[in-house]
C-alpha positions in Angstrom: 4.3 -0.5 25.2 2.9 -0.2 28.7 1.1 3.1 28.9 -1.1 5.5 27.0 1.7 7.8 25.9 3.5 4.9 24.2 0.3 4.0 22.5 -0.2 7.6 21.3 3.4 7.6 19.9 2.7 4.3 18.0 -0.5 5.7 16.6 1.0 9.1 15.6 4.0 7.4 13.9 2.0 4.9 11.9 -1.6 6.0 11.3 -1.1 8.0 8.1 1.0 5.3 6.4 -1.5 2.6 7.4 -4.4 4.6 6.2 -2.8 5.2 2.8 -2.0 1.5 2.5 -5.6 0.5 3.4 -7.1 3.0 1.0 -5.1 1.5 -1.8 -6.1 -2.0 -1.0 -9.8 -1.2 -0.3 -10.4 1.7 -2.7 -12.8 3.1 0.0 -11.8 5.9 2.4 -14.4 4.9 5.0 -13.6 1.2 5.0 -9.9 2.1 5.2 -10.4 4.2 8.3 -12.4 1.4 9.9 -9.7 -1.1 9.0 -7.0 1.0 10.5 -9.1 1.5 13.7 -9.6 -2.2 14.0 -5.9 -2.7 13.5 -5.1 -0.4 16.4 -7.7 -2.1 18.6 -6.1 -5.4 17.9 -2.7 -3.9 18.8 -4.1 -2.7 22.1 -5.6 -6.1 22.8 -2.3 -7.9 21.9 0.2 -5.4 23.3 0.9 -7.8 26.2 2.5 -10.1 23.6 6.1 -9.5 22.8 5.8 -7.4 19.6 9.3 -6.8 18.4 8.5 -4.5 15.5 5.1 -2.8 16.0 5.1 -1.1 12.6 5.6 -4.4 10.7 3.0 -6.0 13.0 0.5 -3.3 12.3 1.0 -3.5 8.5 0.6 -7.3 8.6 -2.6 -7.2 10.7 -4.0 -4.4 8.5 -3.2 -6.2 5.3 -4.9 -9.4 6.6 -7.9 -7.4 7.8 -8.3 -5.7 4.4 -8.1 -9.0 2.6 -10.8 -10.3 4.8 -13.0 -7.3 4.0 -12.3 -7.8 0.3 -13.1 -11.5 0.5 -16.4 -10.7 2.3 -17.4 -8.2 -0.4 -16.0 -10.5 -3.2 -14.5 -7.6 -5.0 -11.0 -6.9 -6.3 -8.7 -4.4 -4.6 -7.6 -1.6 -6.9 -4.5 0.4 -6.3 -4.8 4.1 -6.2 -1.5 5.8 -6.8 -0.8 9.1 -5.1 -2.6 11.7 -7.1 -0.5 14.3 -5.5 2.0 14.1 -8.4 -0.7 15.4 -10.7 -1.6 18.2 -8.3 2.0 19.3 -8.0 2.0 20.5 -11.6 2.1 24.3 -11.4 -1.0 26.1 -12.5 1.1 27.8 -15.2 1.7 24.5 -16.9 -0.3 23.9 -20.1 -3.5 21.9 -20.1 -1.8 19.5 -22.5 0.9 18.7 -19.9 -1.8 18.1 -17.2 -3.7 15.8 -19.5 -0.5 13.8 -20.3 0.2 13.5 -16.6 -3.4 12.3 -15.8 -3.3 9.8 -18.7 0.1 8.5 -17.6 -1.1 8.1 -14.0 -4.1 6.2 -15.2 -2.0 3.9 -17.4 0.4 3.2 -14.5 -2.5 2.5 -12.1 -4.1 0.1 -14.6 -0.7 -1.6 -15.1 -0.2 -2.1 -11.4 -3.8 -3.4 -11.0 -3.0 -6.0 -13.7 -0.2 -7.5 -11.6 -0.7 -10.7 -9.6 -1.9 -9.9 -6.0 1.5 -10.8 -4.4 3.4 -8.7 -6.9 1.0 -5.8 -6.4 1.5 -5.9 -2.7 5.3 -5.9 -2.9 5.2 -3.0 -5.5 2.9 -0.9 -3.4 4.9 -1.4 -0.2 8.2 -0.7 -1.9 7.4 2.2 -4.2 4.5 3.9 -2.4 5.5 3.2 1.2 9.2 3.1 0.7 9.5 -0.1 2.8 12.8 -2.0 2.9 12.9 -5.6 1.7 13.2 -6.7 5.3 10.1 -4.7 6.3 8.1 -6.1 3.3 9.3 -9.6 4.2 7.9 -9.2 7.7 4.6 -7.7 6.6 4.0 -10.4 3.9 5.5 -13.4 5.7 8.2 -13.8 3.0 12.0 -14.2 3.1 14.0 -11.1 2.1 15.4 -13.0 -0.9 11.8 -13.8 -2.0 10.8 -10.2 -1.7 13.7 -9.2 -4.0 12.8 -11.9 -6.5 9.1 -10.9 -6.5 9.9 -7.2 -6.8 12.3 -8.0 -9.7 9.6 -10.1 -11.5 6.9 -7.5 -10.8 8.9 -4.6 -12.1 9.7 -6.6 -15.3 6.0 -7.4 -15.7 5.1 -3.8 -15.0 7.6 -2.5 -17.5 6.2 -4.8 -20.2 2.6 -3.8 -19.3 3.6 -0.1 -19.6 5.4 -0.6 -22.9 2.4 -2.4 -24.3 -0.1 0.2 -23.0 2.0 3.1 -24.3 2.5 1.6 -27.7 -1.3 1.5 -28.4 
């Protein structure tokens, strides 16, 4: 990336996904916006380096920055699932159906929050951001095989958590 137009393209292609990821990690829209801005500033400062995959690099830097913020604040990150699924229910749907969807979303969110941090990261990147195993591996400094193992373990744990929560 050597000029302003290339930078604009990188920002346009990645900003929304980075912002969603940061919001889920930080549970704070303003902090998330700041974290994404800091990530792009770091990209500009380091663009003279050979960055083979800018998207993976940006996610990795953002993730590390968000964890630094969380460490400084000494608070846990909470995952916020896309609430858009709830809003897509037609207005003509019954209030009961809306309530069931809201409760289900809450249970899923709590179940994901109960996962180990590494498992939670992999689940968020795979399910919410539709990342490939290879992309997740680059972002989290893991092997592709390890990503598959972690995702498999996390999904089994999530399935058990959901069964337990729904049986109450």
